[in-house]
C-alpha positions as CSV (number, residue, x, y, z in Angstrom):
1,T,-195.8,-32.9,-20.7
2,G,-193.9,-35.0,-23.2
3,T,-190.9,-37.2,-22.4
4,I,-187.8,-38.3,-24.3
5,T,-185.9,-41.6,-24.2
6,V,-182.2,-41.2,-23.5
7,G,-181.2,-44.8,-22.9
8,L,-182.4,-48.4,-22.7
9,A,-181.1,-51.6,-21.0
10,E,-182.0,-54.9,-22.6
11,G,-181.9,-58.4,-21.3
12,G,-179.1,-57.9,-18.9
13,I,-176.6,-57.7,-21.7
14,K,-177.0,-54.5,-23.8
15,V,-177.2,-50.8,-23.1
16,S,-178.4,-48.4,-25.9
17,L,-177.9,-44.6,-25.8
18,F,-180.1,-42.3,-27.8
19,R,-179.8,-38.6,-29.0
20,V,-176.1,-39.1,-29.6
21,N,-176.2,-36.6,-32.5
22,A,-177.1,-34.0,-29.8
23,L,-173.8,-34.5,-28.0
24,D,-172.2,-31.2,-27.1
25,L,-168.6,-31.7,-26.1
26,N,-168.5,-28.1,-24.9
27,S,-171.1,-28.7,-22.2
28,P,-170.0,-30.9,-19.4
29,D,-173.3,-30.5,-17.6
30,Q,-175.2,-31.7,-20.7
31,L,-172.8,-34.6,-21.1
32,N,-173.3,-35.6,-17.4
33,E,-177.0,-35.2,-17.3
34,Y,-178.0,-36.9,-20.6
35,Y,-175.1,-39.3,-21.2
36,F,-172.8,-40.2,-18.3
37,K,-175.7,-40.4,-15.8
38,T,-177.7,-42.4,-18.3
39,M,-174.9,-44.9,-18.7
40,H,-174.8,-45.5,-14.9
41,H,-178.6,-45.6,-14.8
42,E,-178.8,-48.2,-17.6
43,F,-176.0,-50.3,-16.3
44,A,-177.7,-50.4,-12.9
45,H,-180.7,-51.9,-14.9
46,I,-178.3,-54.5,-16.4
47,L,-177.1,-55.5,-13.0
48,H,-180.5,-55.8,-11.4
49,Q,-181.7,-57.8,-14.4
50,T,-178.9,-60.2,-13.6
51,K,-179.4,-60.2,-9.8
52,T,-182.5,-58.8,-8.2
53,Y,-182.1,-56.1,-5.6
54,P,-183.7,-56.4,-2.1
55,A,-187.5,-56.2,-2.1
56,K,-187.3,-53.8,0.9
57,F,-186.3,-51.1,-1.5
58,N,-189.8,-51.1,-3.0
59,T,-191.4,-50.4,0.4
60,I,-189.6,-47.2,1.3
61,S,-191.7,-44.9,-0.9
62,V,-194.7,-47.2,-1.4
63,G,-197.9,-45.5,-2.5
64,K,-196.0,-42.5,-3.9
65,Y,-195.1,-43.8,-7.3
66,D,-196.9,-42.4,-10.4
67,G,-196.2,-44.3,-13.6
68,S,-198.6,-42.1,-15.7
69,N,-197.8,-38.5,-14.6
70,W,-194.3,-38.6,-13.2
71,Q,-193.1,-36.1,-15.8
72,D,-195.5,-33.5,-14.4
73,R,-194.3,-33.9,-10.8
74,Q,-192.2,-31.2,-9.3
75,E,-188.7,-31.8,-8.0
76,G,-189.4,-30.6,-4.4
77,V,-192.5,-32.8,-4.1
78,V,-190.8,-36.0,-5.2
79,L,-187.7,-35.4,-3.1
80,S,-189.9,-35.0,-0.1
81,C,-191.3,-38.5,-0.9
82,G,-187.8,-40.0,-1.1
83,F,-187.3,-39.9,-4.9
84,V,-184.1,-38.3,-6.2
85,T,-185.8,-37.2,-9.5
86,P,-189.3,-37.1,-10.9
87,Y,-188.4,-40.0,-13.2
88,A,-187.4,-42.1,-10.1
89,S,-191.0,-41.8,-9.0
90,S,-192.3,-43.5,-12.1
91,A,-191.6,-47.1,-11.0
92,Y,-189.6,-49.2,-8.5
93,R,-186.9,-50.2,-10.9
94,E,-186.4,-46.7,-12.2
95,D,-186.2,-45.5,-8.6
96,F,-183.4,-48.0,-8.0
97,A,-181.4,-47.1,-11.1
98,E,-181.9,-43.4,-10.5
99,I,-180.6,-43.5,-6.9
100,I,-177.4,-45.2,-8.0
101,A,-176.8,-43.0,-11.1
102,N,-177.4,-39.8,-9.3
103,Y,-175.4,-40.8,-6.2
104,I,-172.4,-41.4,-8.5
105,V,-172.5,-38.4,-10.7
106,K,-174.1,-35.6,-8.6
107,T,-171.7,-33.5,-6.5
108,D,-171.8,-33.0,-2.8
109,A,-173.3,-29.5,-3.3
110,Q,-176.0,-31.0,-5.4
111,W,-176.8,-33.7,-2.8
112,K,-176.9,-31.1,-0.1
113,R,-179.6,-29.3,-2.2
114,F,-181.5,-32.6,-2.6
115,Y,-181.5,-33.2,1.1
116,N,-182.6,-29.6,1.8
117,L,-185.6,-29.9,-0.6
118,A,-186.4,-33.4,0.7
119,S,-186.7,-32.1,4.3
120,R,-189.6,-29.8,3.5
121,G,-193.4,-29.9,3.2
122,W,-194.9,-28.8,-0.1
123,A,-198.2,-27.3,-1.3
124,T,-199.8,-26.8,-4.7
125,P,-202.1,-23.9,-4.3
126,S,-205.0,-23.4,-6.7
127,G,-204.5,-20.6,-9.2
128,D,-203.3,-19.7,-12.6
129,D,-200.4,-22.3,-12.5
130,P,-201.8,-25.6,-11.2
131,N,-198.3,-27.1,-11.3
132,A,-196.6,-24.5,-9.2
133,V,-195.4,-26.0,-5.9
134,Y,-194.3,-24.0,-2.9
135,Y,-192.9,-24.8,0.6
136,C,-193.4,-21.5,2.4
137,Y,-196.2,-18.9,2.7
138,Y,-197.0,-15.6,4.3
139,Y,-200.2,-13.6,4.8
140,Y,-200.9,-10.2,3.3
141,K,-203.8,-7.7,3.4
142,D,-205.7,-7.5,0.1
143,N,-207.0,-3.9,0.3
144,V,-209.3,-4.4,-2.8
145,V,-211.5,-7.0,-1.1
146,D,-210.4,-6.0,2.4
147,E,-209.3,-9.4,3.6
148,E,-206.2,-11.3,4.5
149,K,-204.8,-13.7,1.9
150,K,-202.1,-16.3,1.8
151,Q,-199.2,-16.0,-0.6
152,Y,-196.9,-19.0,-1.3
153,F,-193.3,-18.9,-2.4
154,S,-190.4,-21.3,-2.8
155,D,-187.3,-19.2,-3.3
156,D,-184.7,-19.8,-0.6
157,D,-183.5,-16.2,-0.9
158,L,-186.9,-14.9,0.2
159,F,-187.0,-16.9,3.5
160,N,-184.7,-15.6,6.2
161,E,-184.3,-15.5,9.9
162,Y,-184.7,-12.1,11.5
163,V,-183.9,-11.0,15.0
164,T,-186.6,-8.6,16.3
165,P,-185.7,-5.5,18.5
166,N,-186.8,-7.6,21.4
167,G,-184.2,-10.3,20.6
168,D,-186.7,-12.9,19.3
169,T,-185.7,-14.8,16.2
170,I,-188.6,-15.2,13.7
171,N,-188.8,-16.4,10.1
172,V,-189.6,-13.6,7.7
173,Y,-190.4,-13.1,4.0
174,S,-187.4,-11.2,2.8
175,N,-187.6,-7.5,2.0
176,Q,-191.3,-7.3,2.8
177,V,-192.7,-5.2,5.7
178,T,-196.1,-4.4,7.0
179,N,-197.5,-0.9,7.7
180,E,-196.9,-1.5,11.4
181,F,-193.9,-0.6,13.4
182,Y,-192.3,-1.9,16.6
183,R,-193.2,0.0,19.8
184,G,-190.8,0.5,22.7
185,E,-191.5,-0.5,26.2
186,A,-193.2,2.1,28.4
187,P,-192.5,4.3,30.3
188,Y,-190.8,6.7,27.8
189,T,-188.3,9.3,29.0
190,Q,-187.0,12.4,27.3
191,D,-183.2,13.1,27.2
192,A,-182.6,15.9,29.6
193,D,-179.6,17.2,27.6
194,N,-181.3,16.8,24.2
195,P,-185.1,17.4,24.4
196,G,-185.5,16.0,20.9
197,K,-184.4,12.5,21.9
198,Y,-186.6,9.9,23.7
199,F,-185.9,6.4,25.2
200,D,-188.0,3.5,26.3
201,A,-187.7,1.5,29.5
202,K,-184.9,-0.5,28.1
203,N,-183.0,2.7,27.1
204,R,-183.6,2.1,23.4
205,P,-184.2,5.2,21.2
206,V,-187.9,5.9,20.3
207,D,-189.7,8.8,18.8
208,E,-192.1,11.0,20.7
209,S,-194.9,8.4,20.0
210,G,-192.9,5.5,21.5
211,F,-192.0,3.8,18.2
212,L,-188.5,2.2,18.2
213,L,-185.9,3.9,16.0
214,D,-183.0,2.3,14.1
215,E,-179.5,3.8,14.1
216,R,-180.5,6.2,11.3
217,G,-183.5,7.5,13.3
218,N,-186.1,5.7,11.2
219,K,-189.0,3.7,12.7
220,I,-188.4,0.0,12.6
221,A,-191.0,-1.7,10.4
222,I,-192.4,-5.1,11.4
223,P,-191.5,-7.7,8.6
224,V,-193.9,-10.2,7.2
225,T,-193.7,-13.4,9.1
226,A,-193.2,-16.5,6.9
227,Y,-194.4,-20.0,7.6
228,K,-193.2,-23.4,6.4
229,V,-195.8,-25.7,4.8
230,E,-196.3,-28.7,7.0
231,D,-194.9,-32.0,5.7
232,K,-197.9,-34.2,5.4
233,D,-196.8,-36.9,2.9
234,G,-196.0,-39.3,5.7
235,I,-192.4,-39.9,4.5
236,D,-189.1,-38.5,5.9
237,G,-187.6,-37.6,2.5
238,V,-184.0,-37.4,3.7
239,A,-184.2,-40.7,5.6
240,A,-185.8,-42.4,2.6
241,L,-183.1,-41.2,0.2
242,K,-180.3,-42.3,2.6
243,E,-181.9,-45.7,3.1
244,K,-182.2,-46.3,-0.6
245,I,-178.5,-45.4,-1.1
246,Q,-177.6,-47.8,1.7
247,I,-179.6,-50.7,0.1
248,A,-177.9,-50.0,-3.2
249,R,-174.5,-49.8,-1.5
250,D,-174.9,-53.1,0.2
251,W,-176.4,-54.8,-2.8
252,L,-173.6,-53.8,-5.1
253,R,-171.0,-54.9,-2.6
254,D,-172.5,-58.2,-1.8
255,S,-173.7,-59.2,-5.3
256,F,-170.9,-57.8,-7.5
257,G,-168.0,-56.8,-5.2
258,V,-168.5,-53.1,-6.3
259,D,-167.7,-50.4,-3.8
260,L,-170.3,-47.7,-4.6
261,D,-168.5,-45.0,-2.6
262,K,-165.1,-45.7,-4.3
263,L,-166.8,-45.6,-7.6
264,R,-168.4,-42.3,-6.8
265,E,-165.1,-40.9,-5.6
266,E,-163.4,-41.8,-8.8
267,V,-166.2,-40.3,-10.9
268,Q,-166.3,-37.1,-8.9
269,K,-162.5,-36.8,-9.2
270,R,-162.7,-37.1,-13.0
271,Q,-165.5,-34.7,-13.2
272,A,-163.5,-32.1,-11.2
273,T,-160.5,-32.5,-13.5
274,F,-162.5,-32.6,-16.7
275,D,-160.3,-31.8,-19.8
276,I,-162.4,-31.2,-22.9
277,N,-159.4,-31.3,-25.2
278,E,-158.3,-34.7,-23.8
279,L,-161.9,-36.0,-24.2
280,R,-161.9,-34.9,-27.9
281,K,-158.7,-36.8,-28.5
282,Q,-160.1,-40.0,-27.0
283,I,-163.2,-39.7,-29.2
284,E,-161.3,-38.9,-32.3
285,N,-158.9,-41.8,-31.8
286,V,-161.6,-44.3,-31.6
287,Q,-161.1,-46.7,-34.5
């Protein structure tokens, strides 16, 4: 996969931005991702070129950096290793600049998503798409070869909690059921006033064969149980991200008198009240 250069910090004194002809003033997301975040990223480089950040930062995700193939790494995998973006996993100094830039410009909702992905285990199954990465799986019966197979997935909407008729909570693969149905608890009794109705030992409606029925009188199918991939990378992704932010926070305060959280608060406020017409005026009035 190819890469593009969006910014460069030189010698602790100069930041260069690229692709400025691609600026789209009608796209706040594009401006934030390719320009505003890049400015914070490159200025973080300017600062650490002036005063080195603590060496402890480089030990948090040690052994997980990949300077050659970072662009092919998946978001969930790198977050689980404590990197906020794939680019952060390319080198220590890029990791440091990325954690600062993303902490400043990303919203609370976006950070909640980062922490959610960082808390999981991930797998890259062999198959048609070698780069596909998943964090959950379920088993299904392949009737063609008559064997049970494992199917991976990564969509949050397909992974839900389900309360069984027995009151147990299990994880299920959404909207998928087996060809099996829940049975009631024997003995079964027939309703004396309505011979067509049956109940199990817990007074739940069943059919004449003892299968539990829902409120519409249909048999209750057993859903496909889903399992989370075990996190085997040896790093607590959430803790790693938070530790990196704290190191950056302390370093900015002690070295430059900069309050990272106040800076983020101001940037978030401006993003939330973004006025494209006012921005155009500011750009047009530049002499």
